[in-house]
C-alpha positions in Angstrom: 55.7 110.2 -82.1 52.7 111.3 -84.1 51.9 109.5 -87.4 49.2 110.4 -90.0 47.0 107.5 -91.2 44.3 107.5 -93.8 41.8 107.8 -90.9 43.5 110.4 -88.7 46.6 110.9 -86.6 47.9 108.5 -83.9 50.5 109.0 -81.2 52.6 106.1 -80.0 55.2 105.5 -77.4 59.0 104.8 -77.4 59.8 101.4 -75.8 63.4 100.5 -76.0 64.6 100.6 -79.6 61.0 100.5 -80.9 58.3 103.1 -81.6 55.1 101.3 -80.6 51.6 102.2 -81.6 48.8 100.3 -79.8 45.0 99.9 -80.1 44.7 101.5 -83.6 41.2 100.7 -84.9 41.1 99.2 -88.4 37.3 98.9 -88.5 34.1 100.4 -87.1 32.8 98.7 -83.9 31.0 95.5 -85.1 27.9 96.1 -83.0 24.3 97.0 -83.5 23.4 96.6 -87.2 27.1 95.5 -87.8 26.9 92.4 -85.5 27.3 89.3 -87.7 28.1 91.5 -90.7 31.4 92.0 -92.6 33.7 94.6 -91.0 33.5 98.2 -92.3 36.3 100.7 -92.5 36.5 103.1 -89.5 35.3 106.7 -89.7 37.9 109.4 -89.8 38.7 111.1 -86.5 39.8 114.6 -85.6 42.7 115.4 -83.4 45.3 112.8 -82.3 44.3 109.3 -81.2 46.2 108.1 -78.1 47.9 104.9 -79.3 50.1 104.3 -76.2 48.0 101.7 -74.4 46.8 98.3 -75.5 43.1 98.0 -76.3 40.4 95.5 -75.1 40.4 91.9 -76.1 37.7 90.4 -78.3 34.7 88.8 -76.5 35.8 85.5 -74.9 35.4 83.5 -71.8 36.2 85.7 -68.8 36.4 82.6 -66.5 39.6 81.5 -68.3 42.4 82.2 -65.8 44.4 83.9 -68.5 41.6 86.5 -68.8 41.7 87.4 -65.1 41.4 91.2 -64.9 41.3 91.6 -68.7 39.0 94.0 -70.4 36.9 92.5 -73.3 34.7 94.4 -75.7 32.5 93.5 -78.6 32.7 97.1 -79.9 36.4 97.9 -79.6 38.1 94.6 -80.4 39.1 95.3 -84.0 42.4 96.9 -83.3 46.1 96.4 -84.2 49.5 97.1 -82.6 52.7 98.1 -84.5 56.3 97.8 -83.5 58.8 99.7 -85.7 62.4 100.7 -85.4 61.4 104.1 -86.8 58.7 106.0 -88.7 61.2 107.3 -91.2 59.8 106.4 -94.6 62.2 103.5 -94.9 60.6 100.4 -96.5 61.2 97.5 -94.1 59.8 94.0 -94.3 56.5 93.6 -92.4 55.4 90.6 -90.4 51.8 90.3 -89.3 51.2 88.0 -86.4 47.8 86.4 -86.0 47.2 85.0 -82.5 45.9 81.5 -81.9 43.4 80.2 -79.3 41.0 77.9 -81.1 39.2 80.9 -82.6 37.5 81.3 -79.2 40.4 82.8 -77.2 43.5 85.0 -77.5 44.5 88.6 -78.1 47.2 90.8 -79.7 48.8 92.2 -76.5 50.5 89.1 -75.0 53.8 90.3 -73.6 55.6 87.2 -74.9 54.4 87.6 -78.5 55.4 91.2 -79.2 57.7 92.9 -81.6 60.4 93.5 -79.1 60.9 89.8 -78.8 60.3 88.6 -82.3 62.1 91.4 -84.3 64.8 91.9 -81.6 67.7 93.7 -83.4 66.4 93.4 -86.9 65.2 96.1 -89.3 61.6 94.9 -89.6 58.1 96.1 -88.7 55.7 93.8 -86.8 52.0 94.2 -86.6 49.7 92.2 -84.3 46.0 92.1 -85.1 42.8 91.1 -83.4 39.6 89.6 -84.9 36.2 88.5 -83.8 36.2 85.2 -82.0 33.9 82.3 -81.4 30.2 82.7 -82.2 30.8 86.4 -83.0 33.3 85.6 -85.7 32.6 82.1 -87.0 29.0 81.1 -86.5 27.4 80.6 -89.9 23.9 82.1 -90.0 23.3 82.2 -93.8 21.0 79.1 -93.8 18.8 80.5 -90.9 18.8 84.3 -91.4 19.2 84.6 -95.2 21.4 86.2 -97.8 22.4 89.2 -95.6 24.3 86.7 -93.3 25.9 84.6 -96.0 29.4 85.6 -94.9 28.7 85.3 -91.1 30.7 82.1 -90.8 33.9 83.9 -92.0 33.7 87.2 -90.2 36.9 86.6 -88.2 38.7 86.0 -91.5 37.1 89.1 -93.0 38.4 91.1 -90.0 41.9 89.8 -90.7 41.6 90.7 -94.4 40.5 94.2 -93.6 43.4 94.6 -91.2 45.7 93.6 -94.1 44.1 96.3 -96.3 44.8 98.8 -93.5 48.4 97.7 -93.4 48.7 98.0 -97.2 47.4 101.6 -97.1 49.1 102.8 -93.9 52.2 100.8 -93.0 54.6 103.0 -95.1 54.0 105.8 -92.7 55.3 103.5 -89.9 58.5 102.6 -91.8 57.1 99.4 -93.4 57.0 98.1 -97.0 53.4 97.3 -98.1 54.8 95.2 -100.9 56.7 92.9 -98.5 54.3 91.5 -96.0 54.5 88.1 -94.3 51.5 86.6 -92.5 52.2 84.2 -89.7 50.3 82.3 -87.0 50.1 79.2 -84.9 47.1 76.9 -84.2 44.0 79.0 -84.9 46.5 81.7 -86.0 47.9 79.2 -88.5 44.4 78.3 -89.6 43.8 82.0 -90.0 46.8 82.2 -92.3 45.2 79.2 -94.2 41.9 81.1 -94.4 43.6 84.2 -95.8 45.4 82.1 -98.4 42.0 80.5 -99.3 40.2 83.8 -99.9 40.6 85.7 -103.2 39.6 88.8 -101.2 43.1 88.8 -99.7 45.0 88.5 -103.0 47.8 91.0 -103.2 47.7 91.9 -99.5 50.5 89.5 -98.4 53.6 88.1 -100.1 54.9 85.2 -97.8 53.1 82.9 -95.4 54.0 80.9 -92.3 51.4 78.4 -90.8 52.3 76.5 -87.7 50.0 73.7 -86.5 47.4 75.2 -88.8 46.7 75.4 -92.5 43.3 74.6 -94.0 42.0 71.4 -92.2 39.0 73.2 -90.6 37.8 75.3 -93.6 34.2 74.1 -93.7 31.7 73.4 -96.5 28.4 75.2 -96.1 26.5 72.1 -95.0 29.0 71.3 -92.2 28.9 74.9 -91.1 25.1 74.9 -91.0 25.1 71.7 -89.0 27.6 73.1 -86.6 25.3 76.1 -86.0 22.5 73.8 -85.2 24.7 72.1 -82.6 25.6 75.4 -81.0 22.1 77.0 -80.9 20.8 75.0 -77.9 23.7 76.2 -75.8 22.6 79.8 -76.5 19.1 79.0 -75.5 17.9 79.2 -79.1 16.3 77.1 -81.8 16.3 77.4 -85.6 13.0 79.2 -85.3 14.3 81.7 -82.7 17.8 82.1 -84.1 17.3 85.8 -85.0 17.3 86.6 -81.3 21.1 86.3 -81.4 21.2 89.6 -83.3 20.2 91.5 -80.1 21.2 89.0 -77.4 23.5 90.4 -74.7 27.1 89.7 -75.6 27.9 88.2 -72.2 25.1 85.7 -72.6 26.5 84.7 -76.0 29.9 84.1 -74.3 28.2 82.0 -71.6 26.6 79.7 -74.1 29.8 79.5 -76.1 31.7 78.4 -73.0 29.2 75.6 -72.4 29.4 74.5 -76.1 33.2 74.5 -76.1 33.2 72.3 -73.0 31.1 69.8 -74.9 33.4 69.2 -77.8 37.0 68.1 -78.0 38.2 70.4 -80.7 36.1 73.6 -80.9 38.0 75.1 -83.9 36.5 72.4 -86.1 33.1 74.0 -85.4 34.3 77.6 -85.6 36.3 78.4 -88.7 35.8 80.0 -92.1 33.3 78.7 -94.6 33.4 77.9 -98.3 30.4 80.3 -98.7 30.9 81.6 -102.2 31.6 85.0 -100.9 34.7 85.0 -98.7 36.0 81.6 -99.9 34.8 80.3 -103.2 36.7 77.1 -103.8 38.0 74.0 -101.9 41.6 73.9 -100.9 42.3 71.4 -103.6 40.8 73.7 -106.2 42.4 77.0 -105.1 45.8 75.9 -103.9 46.2 72.9 -106.1 45.4 74.9 -109.2 48.2 77.3 -108.6 46.3 80.5 -107.6 48.8 81.1 -104.7 51.9 79.6 -106.2 53.8 82.9 -106.1 53.6 82.9 -102.3 56.6 81.2 -100.5 55.2 79.0 -97.7 56.7 77.7 -94.4 54.5 75.0 -92.9 54.8 72.4 -90.1 53.4 70.8 -87.0 54.8 69.5 -83.7 55.8 65.9 -82.9 53.6 65.6 -79.8 50.8 68.1 -80.5 48.1 66.4 -78.5 50.1 63.7 -76.8 49.5 65.0 -73.3 49.5 62.5 -70.4 46.0 61.2 -69.8 45.2 60.9 -66.0 45.0 57.3 -64.7 41.4 57.8 -63.5 40.1 58.7 -66.9 37.4 56.5 -68.4 39.5 55.8 -71.5 36.6 54.5 -73.6 34.5 57.5 -72.9 37.5 59.7 -73.6 38.1 58.0 -77.0 34.4 58.4 -77.9 34.5 62.1 -76.9 37.7 62.7 -79.0 36.5 60.9 -82.1 33.3 63.0 -82.3 35.5 65.8 -83.6 35.8 64.1 -87.0 32.1 63.9 -87.8 31.5 61.8 -90.9 35.2 61.1 -91.1 35.0 59.3 -87.9 34.7 55.7 -89.4 37.9 56.2 -91.3 39.8 57.6 -88.3 38.4 54.7 -86.1 39.9 52.3 -88.6 43.3 53.9 -88.1 42.8 53.8 -84.4 42.2 50.0 -84.5 45.4 49.5 -86.4 47.3 51.4 -83.7 45.7 49.4 -80.9 47.5 46.3 -82.3 50.7 47.7 -80.9 49.7 50.6 -78.5 47.7 51.1 -75.4 44.4 52.8 -75.7 45.8 56.0 -74.2 48.8 56.1 -76.5 46.7 55.2 -79.6 44.1 57.9 -79.1 46.9 60.5 -78.4 48.6 59.5 -81.6 45.4 59.6 -83.6 44.5 63.1 -82.4 48.1 64.3 -82.9 48.1 62.9 -86.4 44.7 63.8 -87.7 44.1 67.2 -86.0 47.6 68.5 -86.8 50.4 66.2 -88.0 48.9 65.0 -91.3 47.7 68.4 -92.3 51.1 70.1 -92.8 52.4 67.7 -95.5 48.9 67.6 -97.1 49.0 71.4 -97.4 52.6 71.2 -98.7 51.5 68.7 -101.3 48.7 71.0 -102.5 51.2 73.8 -102.7 53.6 72.1 -105.0 50.8 70.6 -107.1 49.9 74.2 -107.8 53.5 75.0 -108.8 54.5 76.8 -105.5 57.6 76.5 -103.3 57.2 75.3 -99.7 59.4 74.4 -96.8 58.1 71.6 -94.5 59.2 71.1 -90.9 58.4 69.2 -87.7 59.1 70.6 -84.2 60.7 67.9 -82.1 62.3 69.6 -79.1 61.1 68.1 -75.8 63.0 70.0 -73.1 60.0 72.3 -72.4 57.9 73.2 -69.5 56.0 70.1 -70.3 58.6 67.5 -71.5 57.0 67.0 -74.9 57.1 68.7 -78.3 53.4 69.6 -77.6 51.0 72.0 -79.2 52.2 75.6 -78.9 55.6 74.7 -77.3 57.6 76.1 -80.2 56.1 79.6 -79.9 58.3 80.8 -77.0 61.4 79.8 -78.9 60.3 81.6 -82.0 59.6 84.7 -80.0 62.7 84.0 -77.7 60.8 84.4 -74.4 62.6 82.5 -71.6 60.0 82.6 -68.8 59.4 79.3 -67.0 55.6 79.5 -67.2 53.4 76.9 -68.8 52.3 77.9 -72.4 54.4 81.0 -72.2 58.1 80.5 -71.9 60.8 77.9 -72.0 63.1 76.6 -69.2 66.0 79.0 -69.1 68.9 76.7 -69.9 71.9 77.3 -72.1 70.7 74.7 -74.6 67.2 76.3 -74.8 68.6 79.8 -75.1 70.7 78.7 -78.1 67.7 76.9 -79.7 65.5 79.9 -79.2 68.1 82.1 -80.9 68.2 79.6 -83.8 64.4 79.4 -84.1 64.0 83.1 -84.0 66.6 83.5 -86.8 65.0 80.8 -89.0 61.6 82.5 -88.8 63.1 86.0 -89.4 65.2 84.8 -92.3 61.9 83.7 -93.9 60.4 87.1 -93.2 63.4 88.9 -94.6 64.2 86.7 -97.6 61.4 84.3 -98.2 63.8 81.5 -97.3 64.2 80.0 -93.8 67.9 78.9 -94.2 70.0 80.1 -91.3 73.2 79.3 -89.4 73.0 76.2 -87.2 70.8 74.0 -89.4 71.5 71.8 -92.5 70.9 73.5 -95.8 67.1 73.2 -96.3 65.7 72.9 -99.8 62.1 73.6 -100.5 59.7 71.2 -102.1 58.9 72.1 -105.6 57.2 68.9 -106.8 54.7 66.4 -105.4 57.1 63.6 -104.4 60.4 63.1 -102.6 62.0 65.9 -100.7 63.4 66.9 -97.3 61.4 67.7 -94.1 63.3 69.6 -91.4 63.2 68.3 -87.8 63.7 71.4 -85.6 65.4 70.7 -82.3 68.9 71.4 -80.8 70.5 69.1 -83.3 68.2 69.8 -86.3 68.3 67.3 -89.1 66.7 66.7 -92.5 64.5 63.6 -93.1 63.7 62.1 -96.5 59.9 62.6 -96.8 57.8 61.9 -99.9 54.7 64.1 -100.1 53.1 61.6 -102.4 53.1 58.6 -100.0 54.5 59.4 -96.5 51.4 61.1 -95.2 47.8 59.8 -95.2 46.3 61.0 -98.5 43.1 59.1 -97.9 42.0 61.3 -95.0 40.0 64.2 -96.3 41.6 67.7 -96.1 38.5 68.9 -94.2 38.9 66.9 -91.0 35.3 67.3 -89.8 32.5 66.8 -92.2 29.0 67.1 -90.7 
């Protein structure tokens, strides 16, 4: 199959019922003078581009076991993959999947998160994108290197926005509808969805949004972003005075320093996310979302019951572990410590800190975002993932993904235990997500009728599990409204 894009022709491959196009560049290589600069549209090419094989991953830690044998490239990472039933001119709904990984890890060619599994039998098109990660995509250099680098803390977000422009201009040739695009992601992917929502540069490029364990909690003010950069610099062997050396530093050396930095913090995405820089993002979440600028976008948002409630080994120095964990909140730490002390009245230290991290890194942020949405006049469905019969017997971070993509491989962080109950739940979850993509409404067979929130007050939160149920949940009082939306302030 050969398809013409605005930049040249691409040739894909037939895989099952899908026509698949891989490693299509949507930007010039972000290297040389383009390092730490906004992405630029690719040059046109002559001939036919081979789009039958997945491309390299963005620069990330090669020592991570999941990167064993993988190819990473600073130059060739800004690519996307497309799964379509047919390149026939039909206008199908399009879903754009943005991978997670703490903004330091991840790729768009994971076999469990592809169009074959998500779309299955449906008449949709799926696109999976990549973006610059870690220091390359989210290290704010505007304070140190000047106006030219004002957008440097949001480059990963700008990559995502440019990919959406590519989709708008080209997806019709692949059988997709550029006027019916859903963006979805989990964890850093969910935060990426939140960043896209926050940026006026993305207005008109998407029409529905799904954010799982994400949203806007790590969108940073400029001061916090600048302070985060100061904390990262020593791990790169740099100071504020020598920061310009990063422009020509070997990419592998940057990754080495990033690895050391990530090991020193308990939640790296708080340090590496988009910035309210006046260029890419111009307002706070309260201002942009709460004022109704995105009220026309249906939103599906939620988190998991046991996000960070992993078992803590017996030999752990729990006081040191608590201190290490609480550092992720910056100036919000005193408030979070107060909530920790309240929990310690009835919980052990291990249970209390697990509950604190689950609540304030993830759990509290979904209803907060839902509240902002309805304050702005929008429509939002709020959920919590409660299913515990997983490879780790908790409804932990990421555990819902294999159900949404219906991938029954018994491998940690990849698939679900292949039982009849889990297969039925995966079919249900996949249907809920696809109903939202198709119709802007997640209601599906096998769950109670689920009404969206349309006002800042009482409503229903869906608990997703084998026996899904609705809970009375008041956005105006059932979450912690005292905790700032920006969870880390430096």
